[in-house]
N, C-alpha and C positions, 0 to 999 in steps of 0.2 A: 180287523175282523169283527163281525157282529157279536155283541155281548161283552166286548172288552172295553174297559174305561180308558180314560186318558190320565197322564201323569203330568203335573205342572210343578215348577219350582221357582222360587224367588228369594231375594235377599232383603232382609229388613234390618235397618240400623237402629239400635236402641242405646240410650245413654247408659253408662256404667252405674250400677247401684252404689249407694254409699256417699254420693256427693249431690246434695239437693241443688246447690248452686250450679254445678256443672250440668245437672239434668235440665234445669230451667233455661240454660243457654242453648240447649239442643233445639234446632229449628222445628222438629216435629212436636216437641213439648210446647214451644212458644206458640205454635199455630193452634194448639188445642186448649191452652190455658191462658186466658187473657191476663191473669194476675202476673204471669211471667214477663209481660211486656210493660207493666206499670212502672212509671218513673216518678220521682219526687216532683210535686206540683211546682215548687219554686225553681226547679231546674228544667222545667219542660218548655218546649217551644210549641206554640199552638197556631194553627192556621184558621183564620176566620174568612169564610167566603160569603159575603153579604153585599148586596148592591145598594142598599139604602144607607146614606152617610150617617144619619142619626142612630140607626141600629148599630152601625159599626162602632161609633163612639160609645154607645151604651154597653155593648158587649165587652169592649176593651176595658171600660171602667169596672164592670163586674169581675172580670178576670183579674184585674189589678188588685181588687179587694181580696181576692183569694190568694194573692201572692204570686200570681202568674204575670210576669212582666215581659216575657219574650212572646210577643204576639205579632204575627204578620197578617195583613188584611188585603184581600183582593175582592173585586166587585163582579166577577162572573166565573162560571165553571171552567172555562178554558184557561183562565189565569190560575185557577186553583190547581188544575192538572199540571201546568207548567211549574208552579211553585213546588209541588210535591216531587217533581223530577229533580229539581235543583237542591232542595233542602230536606232535612230530616225533621219530622214532626212527631210529637207524642200523641196528638189527636187533632181532628179537624171538626170545626163547627160549620156545617154546609147548609146554606139556604137552598131550598128545593127549587124555587122559581127565580131565575136570574136571566138577564139578557146574554146574548152571544152563545152561551151554553148553559143549560139548566143543571141544577145540582144532581138530578137523576142521571143525566148523560155523563156528567163528570165522574160520578161514582162508578159507572160502568167501565169507563176508561181506566180508572185507578185500579179496580179489581182485576181487570184484564191484564194490566201490566204486572200486578202482584203474581198472578198465576203464571204468566209467560216467563217472568224473570225470577220466579221463586223468591219473592220478597216477603218480609214479615207483614202480617196483617195490620193495617193502619186503622185505628178506631175512628169512625166517622159518625158524628151526631147530626141528624137532620134537624133543621130549623125551618118551621113553616107556620104561616098564619092559617093554614087549612086545618080546621078542627073537625072536619066531617068524620063520621064513623068509617073506620077502615083505613084512615090515613097512616096510622102507625104501622099497620100490617103492610101497607104498600111500601113504606120506607124500608122496612126490613126486607121485603121481597126484592126491592131494587138493589140491595147491597149495603144499606146503612146498618149501623150497629145499635143505634139508639135514636130517640126522638124527643124534641121539646117544642112546644107550640108557642107562638107569639100571642100576646106580649110575654116576654121572657120574665119568669119569676126568679129572683136571685137565689133563693134557697133551693129551688128545684134544679137550677143550673149547677149549683155546687154539688148537690146530691148525684147528679148524672156524671159530672166530671170526676167525682170520687170513685166511680166504677172503673175509671181508666187511669187515674193518677192517685198518688198518695199524698195527703195533706198532713202537715206537721201536727202531731198530737192526736190524729184521728186514724183509726184502723181503716184499711181500704174496704170500701163497700163491695158487696158481691156484684160481679159483672152480670148484666141482664142475660137471662136465658132465652135464646131465640126459640120460637116454636119449631117443632120438627118440620123440616121442609116438605111441603106438599106441592108438587109441580102443578097439579090441576087447580088447586086453590090459588096459587100464585098467579097463574094465567088469568083466572077469573078476576082477581083483584086488579091486575094491570089493565084488563079490558075495560073495567069500570071507569078508568081515568084516561084512556087513550084519546077519547074525543076532546077532552078539555085541554090536552096538550097541543092539539093541532091548531 
């Protein structure tokens, strides 16, 4: 009847208070708090998606200097998607422009799978030689978590990795805060690059 409202009900699951460790294992908390997903750098397995062999070797060397020895390398986005289906990674370094499948297309498939299969969020750091204004914003709008430009600076890379991993003797850095999602702004950012990808 006119003038009467509607009644809705739903069930929400919350972790039990009193156990911080148990709370951090809860899927809802892990999705909201990147710190809950951080692992020790020396025990972390990292995926590097980069098509240029010299960059592959350079990134592997930089990661080894940080104590990260478990590094898998692929040379296109399609192989990156397949590797993530087969293995568990603490983070991914993803070149944006690769043959077969770009890093942007790869991250779309990765995020879609996470949503469909309710998987934990995988930190993906964009790597690109594109230093144009708005590049970082585009990477975040596409689904990346962070961004580093080429040529890669060793200190900057470690600072970024410290947002997702814990290094011995160093407190974990604060995870980057993504800007509030604005659909209209995201569409405009993506439009600016649509022609260059064709």
